[in-house]
C-alpha positions in Angstrom: -37.0 66.7 -28.9 -40.8 66.3 -28.9 -43.2 69.0 -27.8 -46.8 68.3 -27.1 -49.5 71.0 -27.6 -53.2 70.6 -26.7 -55.7 72.1 -29.2 -59.5 72.1 -29.0 -61.4 73.1 -32.2 -65.2 73.0 -32.1 -65.4 69.9 -29.9 -62.5 68.2 -31.8 -59.8 67.4 -29.4 -56.4 67.1 -31.1 -52.8 66.9 -29.9 -50.1 68.5 -32.0 -46.8 66.7 -31.8 -43.8 68.7 -32.9 -40.7 66.6 -33.8 -37.4 68.2 -34.4 -34.3 66.5 -35.6 -31.0 66.5 -33.6 -29.6 69.3 -35.8 -32.9 71.3 -35.6 -32.8 72.0 -39.4 -36.1 70.4 -40.2 -39.3 69.5 -38.4 -42.8 68.2 -39.1 -46.1 68.6 -37.3 -48.7 65.9 -37.1 -52.2 65.9 -35.6 -53.4 63.0 -33.7 -56.7 62.4 -32.0 -56.7 61.8 -28.2 -57.6 58.1 -28.9 -54.5 57.7 -31.0 -52.3 59.4 -28.4 -53.7 57.1 -25.7 -53.2 54.0 -27.9 -49.6 55.1 -28.6 -49.0 55.5 -24.8 -50.5 52.1 -24.1 -48.3 50.5 -26.8 -45.2 52.2 -25.5 -46.1 51.0 -21.9 -46.6 47.4 -23.2 -43.3 47.6 -25.1 -41.4 48.8 -22.0 -43.0 46.0 -19.9 -41.9 43.4 -22.5 -38.4 44.8 -22.6 -38.1 44.6 -18.8 -39.4 41.0 -18.9 -37.0 40.1 -21.7 -34.1 41.6 -19.6 -35.2 39.6 -16.6 -35.4 36.3 -18.6 -32.0 36.9 -20.2 -30.5 37.3 -16.7 -32.2 34.1 -15.5 -31.0 32.4 -18.7 -27.4 33.5 -18.0 -27.7 32.0 -14.5 -29.0 28.7 -15.8 -26.3 28.5 -18.4 -23.7 29.0 -15.7 -25.3 26.2 -13.6 -25.2 23.9 -16.6 -21.5 24.6 -17.2 -20.8 23.9 -13.5 -22.7 20.6 -13.7 -20.8 19.6 -16.9 -17.5 20.4 -15.2 -18.5 18.3 -12.2 -19.5 15.4 -14.4 -16.2 15.6 -16.2 -14.4 15.6 -12.9 -16.3 12.5 -11.7 -15.6 10.7 -15.0 -11.9 11.4 -14.7 -11.9 10.1 -11.1 -13.7 6.9 -12.1 -11.3 6.4 -15.0 -8.3 6.6 -12.7 -9.8 4.0 -10.3 
């Protein structure tokens, strides 16, 4: 679980991120400037967009593979028919 705390110290704007492990036995605290937090958010957003695009392309790829298999079966069928003529 991650907790975000906002701290302002003499015009220095920092975010404190508190990370705890699943078993809650240990934790660490890190300080990040707002620019760093904003960049992290942008990177996470970009990663999520790429993941969604990848998923969409994989689905399209699966459909194309199915179409190719169907065409190959149709070609085999035509060849068998031609062979029997």
